[in-house]
N, CA, C and O atoms as CSV, one atom per row, in Angstrom:
chain,resi,resn,atom,element,x,y,z
A,1,UNK,N,N,80.414,95.745,114.568
A,1,UNK,CA,C,79.358,96.619,114.143
A,1,UNK,C,C,79.484,96.974,112.650
A,1,UNK,O,O,78.487,97.039,111.932
A,2,UNK,N,N,80.686,97.193,112.215
A,2,UNK,CA,C,80.874,97.579,110.790
A,2,UNK,C,C,80.549,96.407,109.878
A,2,UNK,O,O,79.992,96.604,108.798
A,3,UNK,N,N,80.887,95.197,110.290
A,3,UNK,CA,C,80.569,94.060,109.414
A,3,UNK,C,C,79.069,93.877,109.300
A,3,UNK,O,O,78.558,93.608,108.213
A,4,UNK,N,N,78.362,94.017,110.400
A,4,UNK,CA,C,76.883,93.920,110.353
A,4,UNK,C,C,76.282,95.008,109.490
A,4,UNK,O,O,75.406,94.727,108.673
A,5,UNK,N,N,76.725,96.227,109.647
A,5,UNK,CA,C,76.209,97.302,108.820
A,5,UNK,C,C,76.465,97.081,107.345
A,5,UNK,O,O,75.620,97.374,106.499
A,6,UNK,N,N,77.654,96.557,107.046
A,6,UNK,CA,C,77.953,96.262,105.593
A,6,UNK,C,C,77.069,95.154,105.057
A,6,UNK,O,O,76.616,95.240,103.915
A,7,UNK,N,N,76.813,94.148,105.815
A,7,UNK,CA,C,75.947,93.081,105.365
A,7,UNK,C,C,74.522,93.568,105.166
A,7,UNK,O,O,73.872,93.215,104.182
A,8,UNK,N,N,74.028,94.390,106.110
A,8,UNK,CA,C,72.682,94.956,105.981
A,8,UNK,C,C,72.552,95.841,104.722
A,8,UNK,O,O,71.600,95.710,103.952
A,9,UNK,N,N,73.543,96.751,104.532
A,9,UNK,CA,C,73.516,97.557,103.364
A,9,UNK,C,C,73.551,96.744,102.026
A,9,UNK,O,O,72.862,97.064,101.056
A,10,UNK,N,N,74.363,95.717,102.038
A,10,UNK,CA,C,74.449,94.857,100.866
A,10,UNK,C,C,73.162,94.127,100.638
A,10,UNK,O,O,72.738,93.999,99.489
A,11,UNK,N,N,72.504,93.632,101.683
A,11,UNK,CA,C,71.288,92.878,101.517
A,11,UNK,C,C,70.136,93.773,101.026
A,11,UNK,O,O,69.373,93.379,100.144
A,12,UNK,N,N,70.016,94.980,101.606
A,12,UNK,CA,C,68.998,95.908,101.201
A,12,UNK,C,C,69.221,96.287,99.740
A,12,UNK,O,O,68.271,96.311,98.957
A,13,UNK,N,N,70.438,96.577,99.372
A,13,UNK,CA,C,70.791,96.874,97.984
A,13,UNK,C,C,70.436,95.778,97.042
A,13,UNK,O,O,69.921,96.040,95.955
A,14,UNK,N,N,70.704,94.507,97.436
A,14,UNK,CA,C,70.384,93.383,96.598
A,14,UNK,C,C,68.872,93.265,96.386
A,14,UNK,O,O,68.404,92.986,95.283
A,15,UNK,N,N,68.120,93.484,97.476
A,15,UNK,CA,C,66.627,93.419,97.297
A,15,UNK,C,C,66.142,94.534,96.374
A,15,UNK,O,O,65.276,94.309,95.529
A,16,UNK,N,N,66.688,95.713,96.532
A,16,UNK,CA,C,66.232,96.812,95.645
A,16,UNK,C,C,66.660,96.567,94.183
A,16,UNK,O,O,65.933,96.935,93.260
A,17,UNK,N,N,67.832,95.949,93.970
A,17,UNK,CA,C,68.364,95.783,92.645
A,17,UNK,C,C,67.720,94.617,91.924
A,17,UNK,O,O,67.448,94.692,90.726
A,18,UNK,N,N,67.481,93.569,92.631
A,18,UNK,CA,C,67.067,92.312,91.981
A,18,UNK,C,C,65.659,91.851,92.283
A,18,UNK,O,O,65.041,91.220,91.426
A,19,UNK,N,N,65.121,92.133,93.454
A,19,UNK,CA,C,63.882,91.499,93.870
A,19,UNK,C,C,62.658,92.407,93.619
A,19,UNK,O,O,61.565,91.882,93.404
A,20,UNK,N,N,62.792,93.691,93.638
A,20,UNK,CA,C,61.655,94.558,93.434
A,20,UNK,C,C,61.446,94.844,91.961
A,20,UNK,O,O,62.386,95.082,91.203
A,21,UNK,N,N,60.212,94.813,91.598
A,21,UNK,CA,C,59.868,95.147,90.191
A,21,UNK,C,C,58.855,96.302,90.211
A,21,UNK,O,O,57.748,96.214,89.681
A,22,UNK,N,N,59.304,97.389,90.858
A,22,UNK,CA,C,58.468,98.569,90.958
A,22,UNK,C,C,59.137,99.714,90.213
A,22,UNK,O,O,60.345,99.913,90.342
A,23,UNK,N,N,58.362,100.476,89.429
A,23,UNK,CA,C,58.868,101.623,88.713
A,23,UNK,C,C,58.400,102.913,89.339
A,23,UNK,O,O,57.206,103.149,89.526
A,24,UNK,N,N,59.371,103.738,89.657
A,24,UNK,CA,C,59.084,105.067,90.276
A,24,UNK,C,C,59.666,106.059,89.299
A,24,UNK,O,O,60.778,105.877,88.804
A,25,UNK,N,N,58.916,107.111,89.021
A,25,UNK,CA,C,59.366,108.120,88.036
A,25,UNK,C,C,60.519,108.947,88.551
A,25,UNK,O,O,61.394,109.263,87.744
A,26,UNK,N,N,60.613,109.329,89.801
A,26,UNK,CA,C,61.590,110.266,90.247
A,26,UNK,C,C,62.876,109.602,90.768
A,26,UNK,O,O,63.819,110.327,91.083
A,27,UNK,N,N,62.969,108.280,90.876
A,27,UNK,CA,C,64.202,107.615,91.295
A,27,UNK,C,C,64.297,106.211,90.681
A,27,UNK,O,O,63.303,105.502,90.524
A,28,UNK,N,N,65.491,105.862,90.357
A,28,UNK,CA,C,65.758,104.533,89.791
A,28,UNK,C,C,66.147,103.617,90.943
A,28,UNK,O,O,67.282,103.677,91.416
A,29,UNK,N,N,65.213,102.753,91.412
A,29,UNK,CA,C,65.466,101.871,92.532
A,29,UNK,C,C,66.529,100.832,92.267
A,29,UNK,O,O,67.185,100.366,93.199
A,30,UNK,N,N,66.711,100.463,91.029
A,30,UNK,CA,C,67.737,99.510,90.681
A,30,UNK,C,C,69.152,100.135,90.882
A,30,UNK,O,O,70.066,99.497,91.403
A,31,UNK,N,N,69.272,101.325,90.473
A,31,UNK,CA,C,70.600,102.009,90.651
A,31,UNK,C,C,70.859,102.290,92.167
A,31,UNK,O,O,71.996,102.193,92.631
A,32,UNK,N,N,69.826,102.624,92.895
A,32,UNK,CA,C,69.982,102.818,94.357
A,32,UNK,C,C,70.448,101.492,94.978
A,32,UNK,O,O,71.308,101.487,95.859
A,33,UNK,N,N,69.885,100.383,94.521
A,33,UNK,CA,C,70.307,99.117,95.019
A,33,UNK,C,C,71.751,98.786,94.735
A,33,UNK,O,O,72.453,98.248,95.592
A,34,UNK,N,N,72.201,99.107,93.533
A,34,UNK,CA,C,73.591,98.897,93.181
A,34,UNK,C,C,74.528,99.788,94.013
A,34,UNK,O,O,75.605,99.352,94.419
A,35,UNK,N,N,74.120,101.005,94.256
A,35,UNK,CA,C,74.915,101.910,95.130
A,35,UNK,C,C,75.014,101.370,96.532
A,35,UNK,O,O,76.098,101.359,97.115
A,36,UNK,N,N,73.889,100.917,97.094
A,36,UNK,CA,C,73.884,100.355,98.426
A,36,UNK,C,C,74.745,99.106,98.521
A,36,UNK,O,O,75.454,98.915,99.510
A,37,UNK,N,N,74.691,98.244,97.491
A,37,UNK,CA,C,75.581,97.110,97.489
A,37,UNK,C,C,77.045,97.427,97.454
A,37,UNK,O,O,77.861,96.757,98.087
A,38,UNK,N,N,77.375,98.471,96.698
A,38,UNK,CA,C,78.799,98.875,96.636
A,38,UNK,C,C,79.234,99.480,97.965
A,38,UNK,O,O,80.336,99.225,98.449
A,39,UNK,N,N,78.329,100.303,98.559
A,39,UNK,CA,C,78.648,100.902,99.910
A,39,UNK,C,C,78.799,99.769,100.951
A,39,UNK,O,O,79.696,99.836,101.791
A,40,UNK,N,N,77.939,98.734,100.910
A,40,UNK,CA,C,78.066,97.621,101.814
A,40,UNK,C,C,79.354,96.901,101.674
A,40,UNK,O,O,79.980,96.558,102.677
A,41,UNK,N,N,79.795,96.646,100.421
A,41,UNK,CA,C,81.062,96.000,100.200
A,41,UNK,C,C,82.215,96.800,100.736
A,41,UNK,O,O,83.138,96.235,101.324
A,42,UNK,N,N,82.187,98.148,100.543
A,42,UNK,CA,C,83.244,98.988,101.072
A,42,UNK,C,C,83.272,98.890,102.621
A,42,UNK,O,O,84.338,98.752,103.222
A,43,UNK,N,N,82.085,98.964,103.246
A,43,UNK,CA,C,82.065,98.898,104.721
A,43,UNK,C,C,82.562,97.565,105.220
A,43,UNK,O,O,83.259,97.508,106.233
A,44,UNK,N,N,82.214,96.466,104.519
A,44,UNK,CA,C,82.701,95.144,104.936
A,44,UNK,C,C,84.247,95.090,104.838
A,44,UNK,O,O,84.903,94.579,105.746
A,45,UNK,N,N,84.795,95.589,103.794
A,45,UNK,CA,C,86.262,95.559,103.603
A,45,UNK,C,C,86.930,96.379,104.689
A,45,UNK,O,O,87.899,95.926,105.298
A,46,UNK,N,N,86.418,97.598,104.946
A,46,UNK,CA,C,86.972,98.360,106.008
A,46,UNK,C,C,86.867,97.731,107.358
A,46,UNK,O,O,87.797,97.807,108.161
A,47,UNK,N,N,85.705,97.085,107.630
A,47,UNK,CA,C,85.551,96.370,108.876
A,47,UNK,C,C,86.555,95.245,109.067
A,47,UNK,O,O,87.081,95.036,110.160
A,48,UNK,N,N,86.810,94.527,107.980
A,48,UNK,CA,C,87.834,93.461,108.042
A,48,UNK,C,C,89.214,94.020,108.305
A,48,UNK,O,O,89.983,93.446,109.077
A,49,UNK,N,N,89.542,95.156,107.657
A,49,UNK,CA,C,90.818,95.782,107.896
A,49,UNK,C,C,90.947,96.223,109.355
A,49,UNK,O,O,91.993,96.040,109.977
A,50,UNK,N,N,89.880,96.802,109.890
A,50,UNK,CA,C,89.962,97.300,111.298
A,50,UNK,C,C,90.077,96.111,112.271
A,50,UNK,O,O,90.756,96.202,113.294
A,51,UNK,N,N,89.413,95.013,111.942
A,51,UNK,CA,C,89.530,93.866,112.855
A,51,UNK,C,C,90.942,93.279,112.801
A,51,UNK,O,O,91.476,92.868,113.832
A,52,UNK,N,N,91.553,93.234,111.614
A,52,UNK,CA,C,92.897,92.724,111.455
A,52,UNK,C,C,93.889,93.639,112.191
A,52,UNK,O,O,94.833,93.117,112.784
A,53,UNK,N,N,93.736,94.939,112.189
A,53,UNK,CA,C,94.578,95.857,112.846
A,53,UNK,C,C,94.442,95.747,114.367
A,53,UNK,O,O,95.404,96.003,115.090
A,54,UNK,N,N,93.284,95.377,114.849
A,54,UNK,CA,C,93.021,95.334,116.266
A,54,UNK,C,C,93.784,94.133,116.925
A,54,UNK,O,O,94.009,94.140,118.135
A,55,UNK,N,N,94.165,93.140,116.143
A,55,UNK,CA,C,94.812,91.977,116.712
A,55,UNK,C,C,96.280,92.140,116.963
A,55,UNK,O,O,96.915,91.258,117.542
A,56,UNK,N,N,96.820,93.226,116.548
A,56,UNK,CA,C,98.255,93.493,116.762
A,56,UNK,C,C,98.518,93.773,118.262
A,56,UNK,O,O,97.696,94.391,118.939
A,57,UNK,N,N,99.669,93.307,118.759
A,57,UNK,CA,C,100.026,93.598,120.130
A,57,UNK,C,C,101.316,94.341,120.157
A,57,UNK,O,O,102.120,94.258,119.229
A,58,UNK,N,N,101.516,95.070,121.223
A,58,UNK,CA,C,102.745,95.849,121.419
A,58,UNK,C,C,103.424,95.283,122.656
A,58,UNK,O,O,102.812,95.163,123.718
A,59,UNK,N,N,104.736,94.926,122.498
A,59,UNK,CA,C,105.480,94.369,123.595
A,59,UNK,C,C,106.602,95.341,123.965
A,59,UNK,O,O,107.383,95.748,123.106
A,60,UNK,N,N,106.677,95.702,125.216
A,60,UNK,CA,C,107.652,96.657,125.705
A,60,UNK,C,C,108.463,95.994,126.845
A,60,UNK,O,O,107.882,95.403,127.755
A,61,UNK,N,N,109.776,96.093,126.787
A,61,UNK,CA,C,110.529,95.514,127.872
A,61,UNK,C,C,111.540,96.583,128.336
A,61,UNK,O,O,112.164,97.297,127.551
A,62,UNK,N,N,111.649,96.631,129.699
A,62,UNK,CA,C,112.548,97.632,130.321
A,62,UNK,C,C,113.512,96.812,131.220
A,62,UNK,O,O,113.108,95.871,131.903
A,63,UNK,N,N,114.801,97.212,131.186
A,63,UNK,CA,C,115.797,96.653,132.084
A,63,UNK,C,C,116.422,97.768,132.850
A,63,UNK,O,O,116.729,98.813,132.278
A,64,UNK,N,N,116.623,97.582,134.127
A,64,UNK,CA,C,117.220,98.595,134.985
A,64,UNK,C,C,117.887,97.901,136.131
A,64,UNK,O,O,117.651,96.718,136.377
A,65,UNK,N,N,118.733,98.637,136.846
A,65,UNK,CA,C,119.407,98.170,138.039
A,65,UNK,C,C,118.803,98.820,139.255
A,65,UNK,O,O,118.723,100.046,139.332
A,66,UNK,N,N,118.370,98.007,140.221
A,66,UNK,CA,C,117.762,98.543,141.431
A,66,UNK,C,C,118.883,99.157,142.270
A,66,UNK,O,O,119.820,98.465,142.666
A,67,UNK,N,N,118.777,100.516,142.549
A,67,UNK,CA,C,119.888,101.150,143.259
A,67,UNK,C,C,120.021,100.652,144.729
A,67,UNK,O,O,121.125,100.689,145.273
A,68,UNK,N,N,118.979,100.210,145.351
A,68,UNK,CA,C,119.019,99.771,146.734
A,68,UNK,C,C,119.778,98.441,146.887
A,68,UNK,O,O,120.637,98.303,147.757
A,69,UNK,N,N,119.444,97.464,146.025
A,69,UNK,CA,C,120.046,96.129,146.151
A,69,UNK,C,C,121.094,95.810,145.093
A,69,UNK,O,O,121.836,94.839,145.240
A,70,UNK,N,N,121.168,96.581,144.065
A,70,UNK,CA,C,122.109,96.313,143.001
A,70,UNK,C,C,121.703,95.211,142.063
A,70,UNK,O,O,122.478,94.791,141.203
A,71,UNK,N,N,120.456,94.731,142.234
A,71,UNK,CA,C,119.977,93.615,141.351
A,71,UNK,C,C,119.415,94.196,140.071
A,71,UNK,O,O,118.901,95.314,140.045
A,72,UNK,N,N,119.522,93.437,139.042
A,72,UNK,CA,C,118.958,93.793,137.761
A,72,UNK,C,C,117.478,93.434,137.712
A,72,UNK,O,O,117.087,92.304,138.003
A,73,UNK,N,N,116.644,94.442,137.330
A,73,UNK,CA,C,115.212,94.276,137.307
A,73,UNK,C,C,114.762,94.360,135.888
A,73,UNK,O,O,115.169,95.259,135.152
A,74,UNK,N,N,113.903,93.410,135.479
A,74,UNK,CA,C,113.344,93.385,134.153
A,74,UNK,C,C,111.841,93.426,134.219
A,74,UNK,O,O,111.218,92.702,134.996
A,75,UNK,N,N,111.250,94.292,133.384
A,75,UNK,CA,C,109.732,94.434,133.373
A,75,UNK,C,C,109.273,94.297,131.939
A,75,UNK,O,O,109.719,95.024,131.052
A,76,UNK,N,N,108.367,93.346,131.726
A,76,UNK,CA,C,107.821,93.115,130.371
A,76,UNK,C,C,106.296,93.461,130.403
A,76,UNK,O,O,105.570,93.136,131.342
A,77,UNK,N,N,105.891,94.111,129.358
A,77,UNK,CA,C,104.440,94.480,129.224
A,77,UNK,C,C,104.014,94.105,127.841
A,77,UNK,O,O,104.724,94.323,126.859
A,78,UNK,N,N,102.837,93.534,127.787
A,78,UNK,CA,C,102.210,93.178,126.501
A,78,UNK,C,C,100.795,93.741,126.508
A,78,UNK,O,O,99.998,93.444,127.398
A,79,UNK,N,N,100.487,94.585,125.469
A,79,UNK,CA,C,99.178,95.132,125.385
A,79,UNK,C,C,98.707,95.271,123.939
A,79,UNK,O,O,99.500,95.289,122.998
A,80,UNK,N,N,97.421,95.367,123.804
A,80,UNK,CA,C,96.867,95.576,122.447
A,80,UNK,C,C,96.456,97.032,122.394
A,80,UNK,O,O,95.827,97.521,123.332
A,81,UNK,N,N,96.789,97.737,121.333
A,81,UNK,CA,C,96.413,99.126,121.201
A,81,UNK,C,C,94.921,99.310,120.924
A,81,UNK,O,O,94.307,98.481,120.253
A,82,UNK,N,N,94.352,100.371,121.427
A,82,UNK,CA,C,92.943,100.660,121.202
A,82,UNK,C,C,92.727,101.252,119.808
A,82,UNK,O,O,93.373,102.231,119.433
A,83,UNK,N,N,91.802,100.640,119.036
A,83,UNK,CA,C,91.485,101.124,117.677
A,83,UNK,C,C,90.044,101.479,117.694
A,83,UNK,O,O,89.197,100.673,118.079
A,84,UNK,N,N,89.753,102.669,117.285
A,84,UNK,CA,C,88.358,103.128,117.240
A,84,UNK,C,C,87.892,103.277,115.817
A,84,UNK,O,O,86.745,103.654,115.579
């Protein structure tokens, strides 16, 4: 979702900055376009960082001796942490 939002912000900003040739007295549309492009770039970078963090896995291993049989029991778990 964050990558898509970043691309949309960047595209709207590029249209405002480069494609429109409209002059409005109370707002500079070209500056708004540049601001939206910068915000889109920041959102894209944050999205890439969050995706890279999501790929990490956590491995836990437990060793114990079963008191009933005296056998050694080993339990391995692999999971990916939830990133929001």
